[in-house]
C-alpha positions, 0 to 999 in steps of 0.5 A: 500500500502506498503511503499517504501524503499530509492530510491526503487520508482526511481529504480523500473521502470528501473529494472522491465520495461527496463531490461528483466524479469527472467523466473518463474523457475529462480525466484523460484530457486533464492528464494529457494536456494539464502538464502543458497548461501548467507549464505555460501558466507557471512561466507567466506566473514567474514573469508576474512574480518578477514584476511584483518583486520589482514594483514592490521594491520600488514602492517600498524604497519610495516609502509607499508601503508600511513595513507590515504590509511589505512583509506580508507582500514579500511572504506572499511572493516568496510562497508564490515562487516556491509554488511555481517552482514546484509546478515547473518541477512537476512538468516532466513527471506529470507528462510521464504520468508518475505519481511524483508529479501528482505529489508535487501538485498536491504540495504546491496546492497546500503551499498556495493555500497557506499563502492565501491564509497568510494574506487573509484571502479567505475566499481564495483559500476556500474556492482554491482549496475546493476546486484544486483538491477536487480536480487533484483527487479526480485525476489521482488514479491516472498517476502510477 
């Protein structure tokens, strides 16, 4: 039996039994084209984070942000960078349909949710968590 990831055992019955299942064609589409979608969006995200770092540094240097808000913004950017790196690392294993790719997506989602909580984006935390885990648990069976 394979080992479960952090919170996976608790989330599995919720997202596999209480939520409607995807059709096989939708699962296959997500598994086949999902890695490429994630790759493109991750590259765009990296460009966005680099822009945020530049603009954030300029605004902080000009005295436009208080220290508390700047700290919160930089923690969000740092967690965003970690998440995007994990998405980029997941590309090859996802393409090869390896469980390691799914695991990276799972942990990237958890880190993204932690980032939402730190930034007090409660609605983003709830909606992102529900949709993210629903999709992840629906396609999990496709990764060996």
